[in-house]
C-alpha positions in Angstrom: -164.8 282.3 253.5 -162.5 279.5 252.5 -159.3 278.7 254.4 -156.5 278.2 251.9 -153.8 278.2 254.6 -152.3 275.6 256.8 -153.6 277.4 259.9 -156.6 275.7 261.5 -159.5 278.1 262.2 -158.3 280.9 260.0 -161.6 281.1 258.0 -163.6 281.4 261.3 -161.4 284.2 262.5 -161.9 286.2 259.3 -165.6 285.4 259.3 -166.0 286.8 262.7 -164.2 290.0 261.6 -166.5 290.3 258.6 -169.6 289.7 260.7 -168.4 292.6 262.9 -168.5 294.8 259.8 -172.1 293.8 259.1 -171.5 291.1 256.5 -173.6 287.9 256.4 -171.4 284.8 256.2 -172.9 281.9 254.3 -170.2 279.4 255.3 -166.7 278.9 256.4 -164.7 275.8 255.3 -161.4 274.7 253.9 -160.4 275.5 250.4 -159.9 272.6 248.0 -156.2 272.9 248.6 -154.0 274.5 251.3 -150.9 276.7 251.0 -152.3 279.6 249.1 -149.8 282.5 249.1 -152.1 285.2 247.7 -155.5 285.8 249.2 -158.3 285.8 246.5 -161.2 288.2 246.8 -163.8 287.2 244.2 -166.9 289.2 243.7 -170.1 288.9 241.6 -170.6 291.5 238.9 -173.3 293.3 240.9 -171.2 293.9 244.0 -170.6 297.7 244.5 -167.0 298.7 244.5 -167.4 300.3 248.0 -168.4 296.9 249.4 -165.5 295.1 247.7 -163.1 297.7 249.0 -164.5 297.3 252.6 -163.8 293.5 252.4 -160.4 294.2 250.9 -159.5 296.5 253.8 -160.6 293.8 256.3 -158.1 291.5 254.6 -155.2 293.8 255.4 -153.5 291.1 257.6 -153.0 288.9 254.6 -150.3 289.0 251.9 -151.1 289.8 248.3 -154.8 290.3 247.7 -155.9 289.4 244.2 -159.3 290.7 243.0 -161.1 288.4 240.7 -164.6 288.0 239.2 -166.8 285.3 240.7 -168.2 282.8 238.2 -171.8 283.6 237.2 -173.0 280.2 238.4 -171.9 281.0 242.0 -175.2 279.8 243.6 -176.2 283.3 244.8 -172.9 284.0 246.5 -171.9 287.6 246.1 -168.4 287.6 247.6 -165.9 284.7 248.1 -162.7 285.0 250.0 -159.9 282.3 249.8 -157.5 283.1 252.6 -153.8 283.0 251.7 -150.6 283.6 253.7 -150.6 286.3 256.5 -148.1 289.1 256.3 
């Protein structure tokens, strides 16, 4: 979970929410830049649609959720979320 906002601790808050849904969180940190408007939900090719939809539902507090493929050299990461602006 990457924090692409200017709000400190936002990635940790979302990580806690996802943990509560049974997801394992590999890391939380700041994105390479801040001020993202749209939230990006990136998934590896093998991630079932139902799981991606569960994560997307958990992101309902955020504005504009863009679904994108995750690069194949993602180091074993299955899902990556870059948080953007809240609604």
